C-alpha positions as CSV (number, residue, x, y, z in Angstrom):
1,X,-33.7,-36.2,2.0
2,X,-32.5,-33.2,0.2
3,X,-32.4,-31.1,3.4
4,X,-31.3,-33.7,6.0
5,X,-28.1,-33.8,3.3
6,X,-27.5,-30.1,3.2
7,X,-27.9,-29.9,6.8
8,X,-25.2,-33.1,7.6
9,X,-22.7,-31.0,5.1
10,X,-23.0,-28.1,7.3
11,X,-22.6,-29.7,10.5
12,X,-19.2,-31.9,8.8
13,X,-17.7,-27.9,7.9
14,X,-18.3,-26.9,11.5
15,X,-16.7,-29.4,12.8
16,X,-13.9,-30.2,10.1
17,X,-13.6,-26.8,8.1
18,X,-12.2,-26.9,4.5
19,X,-9.1,-24.6,3.7
20,X,-10.1,-21.5,2.4
21,X,-8.7,-20.1,-1.3
22,X,-6.6,-17.0,-0.1
23,X,-6.2,-13.7,-1.8
24,X,-2.9,-11.8,-0.3
25,X,-2.0,-8.5,-0.8
26,X,1.0,-7.1,1.2
27,X,1.8,-3.8,1.0
28,X,5.6,-2.5,2.4
29,X,7.1,1.0,2.4
30,X,10.1,0.3,4.4
31,X,13.5,-1.3,3.4
32,X,13.4,-4.0,6.4
33,X,9.6,-4.6,7.0
34,X,8.0,-5.8,10.2
35,X,5.2,-6.1,12.6
36,X,5.4,-2.8,14.6
37,X,2.8,-0.9,13.8
38,X,1.4,-3.3,10.8
39,X,-2.1,-3.4,10.1
40,X,-4.2,-6.4,9.0
41,X,-7.6,-7.0,7.7
42,X,-9.2,-10.0,6.6
43,X,-12.4,-10.4,4.8
44,X,-14.8,-13.5,3.6
45,X,-16.2,-12.5,-0.1
46,X,-19.2,-14.1,-1.2
47,X,-17.3,-16.7,-3.6
48,X,-15.6,-18.0,-0.5
49,X,-12.1,-16.4,-0.9
50,X,-10.8,-15.1,2.1
51,X,-9.2,-11.4,1.0
52,X,-6.2,-10.5,3.4
53,X,-4.8,-6.7,3.0
54,X,-1.6,-6.5,4.9
55,X,0.3,-2.7,5.6
56,X,3.8,-3.9,7.2
57,X,5.4,-1.5,9.6
58,X,8.5,-1.4,10.5
59,X,11.5,-3.7,12.3
60,X,12.1,-3.1,16.0
61,X,15.3,-4.8,16.3
62,X,16.3,-5.1,12.3
63,X,15.4,-8.8,12.4
64,X,14.2,-10.1,9.0
65,X,10.4,-11.5,8.9
66,X,9.7,-14.6,7.8
67,X,6.9,-16.1,5.9
68,X,5.9,-18.5,8.9
69,X,6.1,-15.4,11.2
70,X,3.9,-13.6,8.8
71,X,1.4,-16.4,8.7
72,X,1.1,-16.9,12.4
73,X,0.4,-13.2,12.8
74,X,-2.2,-13.0,10.0
75,X,-3.8,-15.9,11.5
76,X,-4.6,-14.1,14.8
77,X,-7.0,-11.4,12.8
78,X,-10.6,-13.1,12.4
79,X,-12.4,-13.1,8.9
80,X,-15.1,-10.8,8.9
81,X,-17.7,-10.6,6.5
82,X,-18.1,-7.5,4.3
83,X,-21.4,-5.5,5.5
84,X,-20.6,-2.7,2.6
85,X,-19.4,0.4,4.5
86,X,-16.0,1.7,3.8
87,X,-13.9,2.2,6.8
88,X,-10.5,4.4,6.8
89,X,-8.0,2.8,8.3
90,X,-4.5,4.7,9.2
91,X,-1.6,3.5,7.4
92,X,1.8,2.5,9.5
93,X,4.2,5.3,9.7
94,X,6.6,4.8,7.1
95,X,8.9,7.6,8.2
96,X,12.9,6.8,7.7
97,X,15.6,9.2,9.6
98,X,19.0,9.9,7.7
99,X,21.8,10.2,9.7
100,X,22.3,14.3,9.4
101,X,19.2,14.4,11.0
102,X,16.3,15.1,8.1
103,X,13.3,12.5,7.5
104,X,12.0,11.3,4.4
105,X,9.1,9.2,3.1
106,X,10.3,6.0,2.5
């Protein structure tokens, strides 16, 4: 009987997935953050929490990024299961042009 109940719960979870707890880290290196060159990774931890790591890029047109836009963009990335391999990720370019022609890191 327990096996049947467990299988039914798994099927119910597939049809109506439970909302997961999310741990989100957002990194920004520019004054007006945006999605140009932004990076996102989502990982399902063993305890069921989804860990999201977001490196924001710059805004293309100076438009201020809203929480709703950020949430929609993050939702486009799949939730991956960890495989124990560390993969290097190139961060977005955070150079800021200065009016006299120099370039500095933000």
